[in-house]
Residue, then its C-alpha position, 0 to 999 in steps of 0.5 A: m194156495r198158501i206155501c209155508v216156508a220154514a225159517r232156519a237158524l244158523l249156529l255161528a259156532g258150527a255154521l250148521a243150519a237147523p230147521v225150526a220146527g213148525c210153520s208158525s214163525g215162518a213166512v207165508v206165501n200166497t200164490g193166488e191159486t185156487p185148490p182143485r175141487t173134487p167133483a161130487p160122485t154121480t149115480t145113475a138111477v136104475p129103472v123101476y118096472g111094475t110087477t103087474n101084468l106078468v105072465n108065468a115065465a115057466d110057461y114060455a121056457i123051451s130048451v134048444d140045443g141044451r140052452t133054455g130060452y123063453y120064447f113067444t109069438t105075437p097074437s098076430g103070429r107075425w113075429a117070433c121073439a125070445i128072451l135068452p137069459r143073461d144074454r139078450a132079448g130080440c125078435e125076428s120074422s116068423s116067416g124066417l130070416s131069408a127076407r129083410l125084416p118087414i119093419t118100415g125104416a129099418p136100416d141096413v147093418t154092416v157085416d164085413g164092411e158090406a151093407t146088409a139087410p137086417n133080419a132081427i132086432a135085439v138088445d143085449r146086456d152090454h150094448d144099445a138096442g139095434f138091428l142084426a143080420l143073423e145067419e141062423p135063427l136065434f129068437s125062433v124055435d127049430q123043432d128039430s133042435v128042441d130038447s125034451t127035458t121036461d114035461s112043459e118043454a116036451d112038445g116045444e110049442v111056442e106060446t103066444l104072449p097076449f096083448g097087455k102082458v109082460l114076460a120078464v125073466a133074467g134081467f129082461r122083459c118084453n110086452v106086446q101092445e095093440e097100439t105100439g107093437v112089441s117092446c123089450v128092454r134090459e132092465l138094468t140099463g133101461k135100453g130097449f126097443t119098440f117096433s111094429g110093421d109100421g116103424y120102430t124106436l130104440t126105446y122101451t114102451d112100458i104098459p100104461 
């Protein structure tokens, strides 16, 4: 770094110092310091997902307690899942929340400082995917809570998501594959999960 020192000329009559404009005639001091470099901005690429194998999301829409969600069951009938628009996507056992989620290796979750058996798995818009301990069902449909607001939602029947198909709505997508099980992802972040009864991984598995 170079520092420019302006020369000063003394006026003998008034003994008044006046700076000389500019630095061309002044002394130059080299401090040996390297000017700081501004790092180049970095960007994170948004994941890109295909548009093939999509189902009609409207076929899966059900209004529950005044809120429309997109619910599905797996072909085996073992899992109940849902995409709750602009909030989260997740699954729970179709047999209810009373028992531990039947996924091999699923870890306990901490609730009020206590280790608690998980009964759901989910990914939301702001956090990594993980297991939950729900007090009430979130990804399955209680028929008593269904709002009969449209013809397609009148009976509240949950559709099955076939193998090899994708339900994509409001920034989330889920699929079911025979080889890997159920998989859901937050499209903007790429954070998601894949699971079956045999195990899980906190990454999304797209359809080949």
